[in-house]
N, C-alpha and C positions, 0 to 999 in steps of 0.2 A: 143543625136541623134535627138530627136524631142520632142514634148510636150506630147507624149503618152508612149514612151518606152525609157529607158536609158540602156546603156551597160557600165560596168566597167570591163576591162580586167586586170587580175592579175595572174601571174604564169600559164598561159595557160587556166585559168578558166574565162569564160564570165559570169558575174553577171548581168542578164537581169531582169529589173524590169518594170512592168506596173506602170505608174505614174499618173493615173487619179484618185487620191485619193479622191477628192471631190465627185466623182460619184461611189466610190467603184470599180474603174477600169472597169466600164461597157463597153461593146463593142459597139462603134459607128463606123461610116465609117472611121474616122481617126485612130481609134485603129486597125481596120482590116488592113488598109494600113501599119501602123507601125509594126504590128506583121509580116506581109509578108516581108516588106523591111528589117527588122532586121534579120529575119531568113535567107533570101536569102544572105544577106551580110556575115553572120557568116559561111555559107557553104564554102566560099572561104577564110576565115580568116586564114592567115598563123600562125601556132603555136597554134591554138585552140585545146584544149584537153578535155574540159568538159564545160557544160553549167548549170547554176542554173537559173530557171525561177520562179519569185515571183511577188507579188503585193505590192505596197506601201500603207501605211495607214492601214485601218481597215479590208481589205479584199484581197484575192487573185484576184477574179474577180466575180462580181455579176451577170454576164450574159449579155444578150442583153439590150442595152439602151432602156428605155421606149419609146423614140421618134421613134425608129424603129418599135415598135408594132403599134403605131398610123399610121405610113405610110402603114403598112400591110392592114389596114382596107380600104384603098383607092384603088380601082381597077385601073389598068393602062389603059388609053384609047387605047393604041396601042396593048397591049397584052391581054386585056380582063379580067385579074385577077391579083391581086397584086403579086402573087407568080409565075406567068408563066415564068418569066425570069430565075428562078432558074434552069430550065431544059435546056433552050436554050443557057445559058451563056457559054462562052469559058471555057475550062477545062485544067488542067495541064496534062502532060503525065501520071501522076498517077491517073487521073480521077477526081480530085477535082475541084469544082467551087471556087470562090473567098473566100467565108466564110470558106469553108472546108480547103482551102489552108492555111488560117491563123492559123489553128490548125495543119494540116499535115506537114507543113514545119518544125515543131519542131520534129516530129517523123522521118522525112527524113534527119535531120542533120547527118553528118557522125560520130559524137561523142556522148557520153552519155549525156542526158538531165535529170536533176533532178528538179522536181517541188517542191517548198516549199509552202505549202498551209496553210493559216490561215484565220480566219474570215469566209467568205463564198466563195463557189465555186458552183454557180448555173448555170444550163443550159449550155450555151456556155462556161462559165468559167470552169465548171466541165469537159467538153469535152477537153478544152485546157489543163487542168491538166492531163487528160488521155493520151495525146500525148507524155508526158515525158516517159523516160525509167523507172524512179522510182519516187515515190511520198512520200515525208516526210510531215506528216500532224500533225497539232496541235490537241491534244485530243478533244478540244472543237470546232474545226472547224465544220462548217455546210455545207453539200454537198447535191446535189439533181440533178436528171435528171428532170429538172423543166418544160420542154416544155409542158407537158400535162396540166399544170395549165392554159396555154394560148390556149389550144385546138390544140396543134401542136405536131410534132414528133421531136426528136433530129436529126438535119441535118447538124451538123458540125463534121462529121466523128465518131459520138458516137457509132454507131453500129459496125464499123470496130474496134474501139479501145476497147470497152467493151468485145468483144467476147473472147479475149485471157486472160482476167483477172478474170472474175466472171462466175459462173454457169449460164447456159441459163435461168433457171427458176427464179433465183434471179435478173438477168438483166431485165427480163420481169416485175417482180413485181415492181422494182424501176421505170421502164419506164411507166408502166400503171398507177401507183399511184402518181408519182412525190413526194413521201414523202421525208422529210429531215432526214438525218442521220449524226451522228457526226464522228469525226476522229477515235474513238475507234471502232465503228461499221465498218467504212471503212476498217480498218485493218483486222477485222474478215471476211469481205466479200471478201477480196483480192484486194480491190481498193486502198489501201495504202500499201506502202512498210514497213513503220514503223511510229510510232508516236513520237513526240518530243515537249517539251515545247516551244522551239525556233526552228521552222522548218528551217528558213533561215540560222541560224548558223550551224545547223546540215547538211544541204544540202551543204553549202560551205565546211565543213570539209570533207564530202564524196567526193565532186568534187576534192578537193585538193589531196585526196588519189588516186583517179583515174588518176589525172594528173601526178602523180609520176610513173605511169606504162609505159611500152613501148607503145607509141602512135600509132604505126603501128598495134600492136596486139589489142589494144583497138578498133580501127576502124574496123579491120578484124572481131573481135567478134561481133560488131554491125551489120556488113553485114551478118554474119552467123545467127544472131537472126532473121533478116528480111527474110532470106531464110527459116529458120525453121518455120516461121509463115505460110508458104504455106502448110505445112503438107506433102510435097512431099519427101518421104524418099530418093529416088534416088538423087534428087537435093540437099538435105541436105548433104548426105554423100559425094557427089562429091565436094560441096562447102567447106566442111571441109578440104579435101585434097588439093584443089586449094589454100586456104588461108594459110594452114600450109606450103605448098611448097614454097610460096613466103616469108614466115617469117624465115624459118630455114636458119641459116648462114648469115642473114642480119645484118648490123651493130648494130642496136638497140637490136636485139635478142642476139647477142654476148655480148653486153654491159650488158644485164640483167643477163646473166650467170656469167660474170666476177665480177659484183657488188655483187652478192650473194656469190660467192666464196671468194671474198676479204673482205666481211662484211663491205661494204661501200654503200653510196647512189649512185644510178645510175645517169649517165649524158646522157640522151637520146637526140638525135637529133629530132627536130620538124618535123612534116609532113608539107611539103611545100604547098603554096597556089595552086600550079598546081594540087596536089592530090585532094584538095577540089573541084576544078573546075571539075575534072574528076568524082568525086562522084556525083556532081550536074548533070552532063550530063547523068550519068547512072541511076539516080533516076527516 
């Protein structure tokens, strides 16, 4: 696709890899653009059923490129401070600025996203991993809410994404200290779904399993989880009924029943590109 991100589509699974291996997949302007462009394209990809997000080489993503830190030290003549533009910048309908959108676009995909984390996932790279529905992490992977090391706060949707995964006091401890923790601790904290010696292979296996389910039901489940995150009981209960009403008696739902009764593999129809476009418009 470009010199920062590649996509390999097989069996409804998009194998997405950050490919700036010489810089441990650090986030520079080109990487931000590539993440956004790739995520936006996948939203409307016909037949997409699951996504695996990983990094090439020695790391998942080492965080912000050091060149970006150097630019932070130089105040903008127009805006008066190096970071003033972060507030005034255009935002997505979901409220994200450009850097946040590079992360949130993965959370907003209509299908499950699985992050395969090895090496390091620091700062922005850690927040990128948090955007996935699930994280399969190498036991010796190193992770950190690294921003405090540079006198900063996590500002790539970290607060939105951590709040549903880890206890408030633990999130504060990790954020205030910036300490590094490994994959095993990430699992105990709730920041990893599972650990695996080969996270990428395990993620692809899980993605293939998901891709074998009714794709309409998988997308409906993802929408329900997003409603559930609001904590509004009335909205959640109504959303359950709305999604179930649309699924009952649909061709793929009938196929799921028949395949189970006949003890055979199901042959589901893909969700069309038009549905992906609708999901994008509703996000």
